[in-house]
C-alpha positions in Angstrom: -10.1 26.5 2.6 -9.7 24.4 -0.5 -13.1 22.7 -1.2 -12.7 21.1 -4.7 -10.4 18.1 -5.1 -6.9 18.7 -6.4 -6.2 16.7 -9.5 -2.7 15.4 -9.9 -1.6 13.4 -13.0 1.7 11.5 -13.2 3.3 11.1 -16.6 6.4 9.2 -15.8 7.4 6.1 -13.7 11.1 6.1 -14.7 13.7 7.6 -16.9 12.6 6.1 -20.3 8.8 6.2 -19.8 6.7 7.4 -22.8 7.1 11.1 -23.5 3.5 11.1 -24.9 2.0 10.7 -21.4 2.6 14.3 -20.5 0.7 15.5 -23.6 -2.2 13.2 -22.7 -2.4 14.5 -19.1 -2.1 18.2 -19.7 -5.0 17.9 -22.1 -7.1 16.5 -19.3 -8.4 18.6 -16.5 -5.5 18.5 -14.0 -4.0 21.0 -11.6 -0.6 19.4 -11.3 1.6 17.3 -13.7 4.2 15.3 -11.8 6.9 13.1 -13.2 9.1 10.5 -11.4 12.4 9.7 -13.3 14.7 8.4 -10.5 15.2 4.8 -9.4 18.2 3.2 -7.8 19.5 2.1 -11.2 19.0 5.7 -12.5 21.2 7.2 -9.8 23.9 4.6 -10.6 23.8 5.6 -14.3 24.2 9.3 -13.5 26.9 8.6 -11.0 28.9 6.5 -13.6 28.5 9.1 -16.3 29.9 11.8 -13.9 32.9 9.6 -13.0 33.7 8.8 -16.6 33.8 12.5 -17.4 36.7 12.7 -15.0 35.7 16.1 -13.6 34.8 17.6 -16.9 31.5 19.5 -17.2 28.5 17.5 -18.3 24.8 16.9 -17.7 23.8 15.3 -14.5 20.0 15.8 -14.8 17.3 14.2 -17.0 17.7 16.0 -20.3 14.7 14.0 -21.7 12.5 16.1 -19.5 13.9 19.4 -20.7 14.5 18.6 -24.3 11.6 16.3 -25.2 8.8 16.6 -22.7 8.6 20.3 -21.8 8.7 21.8 -25.3 5.5 19.8 -26.1 3.5 20.9 -23.1 4.7 24.3 -22.0 2.3 26.3 -24.1 -0.6 24.3 -22.5 0.9 24.5 -19.1 1.2 28.3 -19.4 -2.3 28.7 -20.7 -4.0 26.5 -18.1 -1.8 27.4 -15.2 -0.9 23.8 -14.6 2.0 23.4 -12.1 4.7 20.9 -12.8 6.7 19.0 -10.2 9.5 16.5 -11.0 12.6 14.9 -9.6 14.3 15.3 -13.1 17.1 17.3 -11.3 18.8 14.0 -10.4 22.4 14.8 -9.4 22.1 18.5 -10.4 18.7 20.1 -9.8 20.2 23.6 -10.0 21.5 23.0 -13.6 18.2 21.5 -14.5 16.4 24.6 -13.2 18.8 26.8 -15.3 18.1 24.7 -18.4 14.3 25.0 -18.0 14.7 28.8 -17.5 16.7 29.0 -20.7 13.9 27.0 -22.5 11.2 29.3 -21.1 13.1 32.3 -22.4 13.3 30.9 -25.9 9.6 30.3 -25.8 8.9 33.8 -24.4 7.3 32.3 -21.3 9.5 34.3 -18.8 6.6 34.8 -16.4 6.8 31.1 -15.3 8.9 30.9 -12.2 11.1 27.8 -11.7 12.4 26.4 -8.4 15.0 23.8 -7.4 14.9 21.8 -4.2 18.4 20.8 -3.1 20.2 19.3 -0.1 20.0 15.6 -0.9 23.6 15.3 -2.1 25.5 14.1 0.9 28.8 14.2 -1.0 28.3 17.9 -1.7 29.3 17.7 -5.3 32.4 15.5 -4.8 32.9 13.0 -7.6 33.9 10.2 -5.3 34.5 9.4 -1.7 34.9 6.4 0.6 33.0 5.2 3.6 35.5 6.4 6.1 35.4 9.9 4.8 31.7 9.9 4.7 31.4 8.7 8.2 33.9 11.3 9.3 31.8 14.0 7.7 28.7 12.9 9.5 30.1 12.1 12.9 30.0 8.3 12.3 26.2 8.4 12.2 25.6 6.6 8.9 23.7 3.4 9.6 22.8 0.3 7.5 19.2 0.0 6.5 17.1 -3.0 7.4 14.1 -4.1 5.3 12.6 -5.9 8.2 13.1 -3.7 11.2 13.0 0.1 12.0 15.3 -0.2 15.0 17.5 -3.3 14.4 19.3 -1.7 11.5 21.6 -4.7 10.8 18.8 -7.2 10.4 19.0 -8.6 6.8 20.5 -5.3 5.7 22.2 -4.9 2.3 25.9 -4.9 2.1 27.6 -1.6 2.9 30.8 -0.6 1.1 34.2 -1.3 2.8 36.8 1.4 3.2 38.7 0.7 0.0 35.5 0.8 -2.2 34.8 4.0 -4.0 31.5 5.7 -3.3 30.2 7.4 -6.5 27.1 9.1 -5.0 25.1 9.3 -1.8 21.8 11.0 -1.7 19.2 11.4 1.0 15.6 10.8 0.2 14.0 14.2 0.9 10.3 14.7 1.5 7.6 17.0 0.1 8.1 20.0 2.4 10.7 21.7 0.2 8.4 21.3 -2.8 5.6 22.9 -0.8 7.8 25.9 0.1 8.8 26.4 -3.5 5.1 26.4 -4.5 4.3 28.8 -1.7 6.8 31.2 -3.1 5.1 31.2 -6.5 7.0 28.6 -8.5 5.1 27.0 -11.3 7.7 24.4 -12.1 9.7 22.7 -9.3 12.6 20.3 -9.9 14.2 18.2 -7.2 17.0 15.8 -6.8 16.5 12.5 -4.9 13.3 12.6 -2.9 11.0 9.7 -1.9 8.9 9.0 -5.0 5.6 10.1 -3.3 7.1 13.6 -2.4 6.1 14.9 -5.9 2.5 14.5 -4.8 2.9 15.2 -1.0 4.5 18.6 -1.7 1.6 20.0 -3.9 -1.0 18.8 -1.3 0.9 20.4 1.6 0.9 23.6 -0.4 -2.8 23.4 -1.4 -4.4 22.4 1.9 -2.0 24.1 4.3 -2.2 21.2 6.8 -0.7 22.1 10.1 1.1 19.9 12.7 -1.3 20.8 15.5 -4.2 19.4 13.5 -5.0 16.0 15.2 -5.5 14.6 11.6 -2.1 15.8 10.5 -0.2 12.5 10.3 -3.2 10.7 8.9 -3.5 13.3 6.1 0.2 13.1 5.3 -0.2 9.3 5.2 -3.0 9.5 2.8 -1.1 12.0 0.6 1.9 9.7 0.7 -0.3 6.8 -0.4 -1.7 8.8 -3.3 1.8 9.6 -4.4 2.8 6.0 -4.1 -0.2 4.9 -6.2 0.4 7.3 -9.1 4.2 7.8 -9.1 4.6 4.6 -11.2 2.5 5.9 -14.0 0.7 3.2 -15.9 1.2 0.7 -13.1 -2.0 2.0 -11.5 -4.0 1.9 -14.7 -3.4 -1.6 -15.9 0.3 -1.7 -16.6 1.9 -4.9 -15.3 -1.6 -6.1 -14.1 -2.0 -9.8 -13.5 -5.2 -10.2 -15.6 -3.5 -8.6 -18.6 -6.1 -9.4 -21.2 -8.6 -7.1 -19.5 -6.1 -4.3 -20.2 -5.1 -5.4 -23.7 -8.8 -5.6 -24.7 -9.9 -2.4 -22.9 -11.8 0.3 -24.8 -9.9 3.1 -26.6 -6.8 1.2 -27.6 -5.7 -0.9 -24.7 -2.0 -0.9 -24.1 -1.4 1.2 -27.3 -3.3 4.2 -25.7 -2.9 3.4 -22.0 -4.2 6.2 -19.8 -1.9 7.5 -17.2 -3.1 8.0 -13.6 -4.8 10.9 -12.0 -5.4 11.3 -8.2 -8.3 13.5 -7.2 -7.5 14.4 -3.6 -9.9 15.8 -1.1 -8.9 18.0 1.9 -10.2 15.3 4.3 -7.6 12.8 2.9 -9.8 10.7 0.7 -8.9 10.4 -2.9 -10.0 8.8 -6.1 -7.7 7.2 -8.7 -8.8 7.6 -12.3 -7.4 8.3 -15.8 -8.2 10.6 -18.7 -11.4 9.8 -20.7 -11.1 7.9 -23.9 -7.8 6.3 -23.0 -7.1 2.6 -22.7 -6.3 0.7 -19.6 -8.2 -0.1 -16.5 -8.6 1.5 -13.0 -10.1 -1.1 -10.7 -9.8 -2.1 -7.1 -7.4 -4.8 -8.2 -5.1 -2.6 -10.4 -4.9 -0.1 -7.5 -4.3 -2.9 -4.9 -1.4 -4.3 -7.0 0.2 -0.9 -7.1 -0.3 -0.2 -3.4 1.7 -3.4 -2.6 4.4 -2.7 -5.2 7.9 -2.1 -3.6 6.6 -2.0 -0.1 8.1 -3.8 3.0 6.3 -3.8 6.3 2.8 -2.4 5.6 2.4 -1.2 9.2 5.6 0.9 8.9 5.9 2.3 5.4 8.6 4.9 6.2 8.5 8.4 4.7 10.5 11.5 5.7 7.5 13.3 7.2 5.4 10.3 8.3 5.1 6.6 8.9 2.3 5.2 6.9 0.2 2.2 8.1 -1.4 0.5 5.0 -3.0 -2.4 6.8 -6.5 -1.0 6.9 -6.5 0.8 3.5 -9.8 0.1 1.7 -10.8 0.5 -1.9 -14.2 1.0 -3.5 -15.2 1.1 -7.1 -17.3 4.2 -7.4 -17.6 4.4 -11.2 -16.0 3.2 -14.4 -12.2 3.6 -14.0 -12.8 5.4 -10.7 -11.6 3.9 -7.3 -11.9 5.6 -3.9 -9.1 5.1 -1.5 -9.5 5.5 2.3 -8.1 4.2 5.5 -4.4 5.2 5.5 -3.1 5.9 9.0 -0.1 8.0 10.0 2.4 8.1 12.8 5.1 10.6 13.6 8.3 10.0 11.5 11.6 8.4 12.5 14.7 10.5 13.3 16.4 9.2 10.1 16.3 9.7 6.4 16.9 6.8 4.1 19.8 7.3 1.6 20.6 5.9 -1.8 24.3 5.2 -2.2 26.3 3.8 -5.2 29.8 2.3 -4.9 32.2 0.4 -7.2 32.8 -3.2 -6.2 34.7 -4.9 -9.1 34.4 -5.2 -12.9 31.6 -6.9 -14.9 30.7 -7.8 -18.5 27.9 -9.5 -20.2 27.4 -11.0 -23.6 24.8 -12.8 -25.6 24.5 -15.4 -28.4 21.3 -16.9 -29.9 20.8 -20.6 -30.6 18.1 -22.3 -32.5 17.0 -25.8 -33.5 16.7 -29.1 -31.7 18.1 -29.2 -28.2 18.6 -25.5 -28.2 18.7 -25.2 -24.5 21.3 -27.9 -24.0 23.4 -26.4 -26.8 23.3 -23.0 -25.1 24.3 -24.3 -21.7 27.1 -26.3 -23.2 28.4 -23.3 -25.2 28.2 -21.1 -22.1 30.2 -23.6 -20.0 32.8 -24.0 -22.9 33.4 -20.2 -22.9 33.9 -20.2 -19.2 36.3 -23.1 -19.3 38.2 -21.6 -22.3 38.6 -18.3 -20.5 39.8 -20.1 -17.3 42.5 -21.8 -19.4 43.6 -18.5 -20.9 43.7 -16.9 -17.5 46.0 -19.7 -16.1 48.4 -19.3 -19.0 48.6 -15.5 -18.5 48.8 -15.7 -14.7 45.4 -14.2 -14.1 43.0 -15.4 -11.3 39.7 -17.1 -12.2 36.4 -15.3 -12.5 35.0 -14.1 -9.2 31.6 -14.9 -10.5 30.1 -16.3 -13.7 26.5 -16.9 -14.7 25.0 -18.8 -17.6 21.3 -18.2 -18.5 19.4 -19.9 -21.3 16.6 -17.3 -21.7 13.6 -18.9 -23.3 14.3 -22.1 -21.4 12.7 -20.9 -18.1 16.0 -19.9 -16.6 14.2 -17.8 -14.0 12.3 -20.8 -12.7 15.5 -22.6 -11.7 14.6 -26.1 -10.4 10.9 -25.5 -11.2 11.5 -25.2 -15.0 9.3 -27.5 -17.1 10.8 -30.2 -19.3 9.6 -28.8 -22.6 12.2 -28.4 -25.3 12.4 -24.9 -26.7 13.8 -24.5 -30.2 15.3 -21.1 -29.7 17.3 -19.7 -26.9 19.1 -16.5 -26.0 22.3 -17.4 -24.2 23.2 -14.8 -21.7 26.6 -14.8 -20.0 27.6 -12.5 -17.2 31.1 -12.4 -15.7 32.9 -10.6 -12.9 36.6 -10.2 -12.3 38.8 -7.7 -10.4 40.9 -7.1 -13.5 39.2 -5.5 -16.5 41.8 -7.0 -18.8 40.5 -10.5 -17.9 37.0 -9.4 -18.9 38.3 -8.1 -22.2 39.5 -11.7 -22.9 36.0 -13.0 -22.0 34.4 -10.4 -24.3 36.6 -11.6 -27.2 35.9 -15.3 -26.6 32.1 -15.1 -27.0 31.6 -14.5 -30.7 34.1 -17.1 -31.9 31.5 -19.7 -30.8 29.4 -18.7 -33.9 31.9 -20.6 -36.0 33.5 -22.8 -33.4 30.5 -24.0 -31.4 27.2 -25.7 -31.7 25.0 -25.6 -34.8 22.4 -22.8 -35.0 24.5 -20.3 -33.1 24.4 -16.6 -34.2 25.8 -13.2 -33.2 23.7 -11.1 -30.9 26.0 -8.3 -29.6 29.4 -7.4 -28.3 29.9 -7.2 -24.5 31.2 -4.1 -22.8 33.5 -4.2 -19.8 32.1 -1.9 -17.1 32.7 -1.1 -13.4 30.3 -3.2 -11.3 28.3 -0.7 -9.3 26.4 -1.6 -6.2 23.5 0.2 -4.7 23.4 0.4 -0.9 20.7 1.9 1.3 21.6 3.6 4.5 20.1 5.8 7.2 21.3 9.2 8.3 20.0 11.4 11.1 17.8 14.2 9.8 19.8 16.7 11.9 22.6 16.2 9.3 20.5 17.0 6.3 19.2 20.5 5.4 16.6 21.0 2.6 17.2 24.2 0.6 14.9 25.8 -1.9 16.1 28.1 -4.7 13.3 30.1 -6.4 13.4 32.3 -9.5 16.2 33.5 -11.7 17.9 35.1 -8.8 17.9 31.8 -6.9 16.2 33.3 -3.8 17.2 30.8 -1.1 15.2 29.5 1.9 15.6 26.5 4.1 13.0 24.1 5.5 13.1 22.7 9.0 12.2 19.1 9.9 9.1 18.8 12.0 9.5 16.9 15.3 10.1 13.2 15.0 9.5 10.3 17.4 12.5 10.5 19.7 11.2 7.6 21.8 11.3 5.2 18.8 7.9 3.9 19.7 7.4 2.9 16.0 9.6 -0.1 16.9 6.6 -1.7 18.6 3.8 -2.3 16.1 0.3 -2.2 17.4 -1.7 -5.3 16.3 -4.1 -4.6 13.4 -7.7 -4.1 14.4 -8.7 -6.8 12.0 -6.6 -9.9 11.4 -6.9 -12.4 8.5 -8.2 -15.7 9.8 -6.5 -19.0 8.9 -8.4 -22.0 7.8 -8.1 -24.8 10.3 -8.5 -28.1 8.5 -10.7 -30.6 10.3 -8.8 -33.6 8.9 -11.9 -34.9 7.0 -12.9 -32.3 4.4 -11.3 -33.2 1.1 -9.0 -30.4 -0.2 -8.2 -29.7 -3.8 -4.9 -28.1 -5.0 -5.5 -25.0 -7.2 -2.8 -23.0 -8.8 -2.3 -19.7 -7.0 -3.1 -17.5 -10.0 -6.7 -18.8 -10.1 -7.4 -17.5 -6.6 -5.1 -14.5 -6.3 -3.3 -11.7 -8.2 0.2 -10.6 -7.4 2.9 -8.0 -8.2 6.6 -7.9 -7.3 9.1 -5.1 -7.0 12.6 -4.3 -5.7 14.3 -2.2 -3.1 18.1 -2.8 -3.3 18.8 -6.5 -2.9 15.2 -7.1 -1.5 12.2 -8.1 -3.5 8.6 -8.0 -2.4 5.7 -10.0 -3.7 2.2 -8.7 -2.9 -0.5 -11.4 -3.1 -4.2 -10.3 -3.3 -7.1 -12.7 -3.0 -9.5 -12.6 -5.9 -12.4 -13.3 -3.4 -12.6 -12.8 0.3 -13.5 -16.5 0.7 -10.1 -17.6 -0.6 -8.1 -15.5 2.0 -7.9 -18.0 4.9 -6.8 -20.8 2.5 -4.2 -18.6 0.9 -2.9 -17.8 4.4 -2.7 -21.5 5.2 -1.0 -22.6 2.0 1.2 -19.6 0.9 3.4 -19.3 4.0 6.8 -17.8 4.5 8.2 -21.3 4.3 6.4 -22.1 1.1 7.6 -19.0 -0.7 11.1 -19.3 0.7 11.4 -22.9 -0.4 10.0 -22.2 -3.9 12.3 -19.1 -4.4 15.4 -20.6 -2.8 17.3 -20.4 -6.1 16.9 -16.6 -5.9 16.4 -15.8 -2.2 19.3 -16.2 0.1 18.0 -14.4 3.2 14.9 -14.6 5.4 11.4 -14.3 4.0 8.8 -12.3 6.0 5.0 -12.3 5.4 2.9 -9.4 6.4 -0.9 -9.0 6.3 -3.1 -6.3 4.8 -6.6 -7.1 5.9 -8.1 -4.1 4.3 -6.9 -5.2 0.8 -7.4 -8.9 1.4 -3.7 -9.2 0.8 -0.4 -10.4 2.0 3.1 -8.9 1.4 6.1 -11.2 1.2 9.5 -9.6 1.7 12.4 -11.7 0.2 15.8 -10.5 1.5 19.0 -11.0 -0.4 17.1 -12.1 -3.4 18.3 -10.0 -6.3 22.0 -10.8 -6.6 23.0 -7.5 -4.9 20.3 -5.3 -6.5 19.4 -3.8 -9.8 22.6 -2.2 -11.0 24.9 -5.1 -10.1 22.7 -8.2 -10.3 23.9 -10.9 -12.7 20.4 -12.4 -13.2 18.3 -11.4 -16.1 15.4 -10.2 -13.9 17.6 -7.9 -11.9 14.7 -6.1 -10.3 12.5 -9.1 -9.6 9.7 -7.9 -11.9 8.8 -11.5 -12.8 9.0 -12.9 -9.3 5.2 -12.6 -8.7 4.6 -14.5 -11.9 6.9 -17.3 -10.7 4.9 -18.0 -7.6 1.5 -17.4 -9.3 2.3 -20.1 -11.7 4.3 -22.4 -9.4 2.6 -22.4 -6.0 -0.8 -24.0 -5.1 -3.6 -23.3 -2.6 -5.6 -26.1 -1.0 -9.3 -25.4 -1.2 -12.5 -27.4 -0.4 -14.0 -28.6 -3.7 -17.0 -26.3 -3.2 -14.7 -23.2 -3.5 -12.7 -24.3 -6.5 -13.2 -21.7 -9.3 -15.5 -23.0 -12.0 -13.4 -21.3 -14.7 -9.7 -20.6 -14.7 -8.7 -17.0 -14.1 -9.4 -14.9 -17.2 -5.9 -13.5 -17.4 
């Protein structure tokens, strides 16, 4: 029986995170180093690279991990016996495994065993396919994914490809069981393809604690492990990165942002864990930084769907137990669904974007005028050449509060970055658009300068889907001889009882105004913190009360209708509000709000990273005068 906590540090939130984080963490006292590199955008990038090669050999894994991160840390990893788990395998975990083994041989560290977890690639190595072929391969069982319902799969679902649209990649989100099997078989480094982000933590904990399905705590333990993975998989997000009260982080001891500490989860066998960071690093681990990350990229908090468990986050509670140490308890688990979520990428049309900068008086007006002139000029050229008009065209004056839409203030910025994005079914038309941007430097408004040349690219679209687990087999390849084994899915909820959510044991009360007490409008940011994230074409905004006393008033003022109306220039689907009483928080899910999702969106904030800031600075809460904060929030 494992008695001491297992310490897991995460050094990467995405492909492009700081390579120095791994060095920081392996020099701390950790048992596992984990790294998350894959996002919906990342899978699209790899899929596009593979198609552009036209079947020629190439690299479909995260070379950054093999070439830049591992060489710095492998001597320490070998000396301390630290285990490493990562999804750097991307579209080709087997090739990533081989590259790591080659590196180990060069460093004379041949005793370190490497494993690959495969089985997520539903196209089985094909470069392209189409929906009809995929459905035929899987007995027409591929379903759309709903961000609002676990059983009504069409409800507010993202667009699925039609039969004439090329699917570049389709990967199932595997769980942590395959990672656990690899570790059980002696692997010290485990690479995977597409898994749920939390799997890189769940796998090590399954291996260490040997939890068994017959244990009545089993699903609660898996839920807690999944939550620990969710908290730390985004790296610095849990330790002050992207935190609403940013000055607390910037001015923190030991360097602030310049030396931000990356997160460590100290996990106990009973499912409790503490979030912390290495000593003498910048950043902040508080109940609020952890709360923001718990809400990040979640949908219904009562049904946070994982391959091995359904996590109920509603009664999760946090306690500050020391400087930069937060204890997390209260996650509950239910048996999983019969499906796995999938990440698919297809080609829709062609897209190009270009930029100019403008400065001086009336910069915003000049930028919008120039943008419209380029669109009109291209339309004229298209007519002369017998081409149809743009299928979509977007003009953004960045620096002029373009994200705020109708809520932009009337101030007059004196410098603007003009961003133009165009779509067209014919790449030749977009080549004309690309050529007509820079002439405005000499033919347009004063103060216009070059910024960059646009590139014409296929417009790739991410689509989430569901596939029955019975069609997906997780395989583990261990050691240089690729000793293979398979992992079986544990029983799922055949009755689909997860479709009926039990009411939370504690509900957030709503303030009932008596009609007499004067109420004062206070900007939301002074009574709450918030963080936003993306899942496909869906954005979520988690809102956390700064004080329990504010919670009923936030519930009364910040409704689904209020958020939907304020965000109507972005959100074109229903808005759903969920409650998390344990965190004194609400989660708003905004469907069809990102212009198709991260890899295809035409808006500058294609992943909704700033959406929380929009409502924090633009919405108001009505409070009795006695509760109005004496000082504005110290951001």
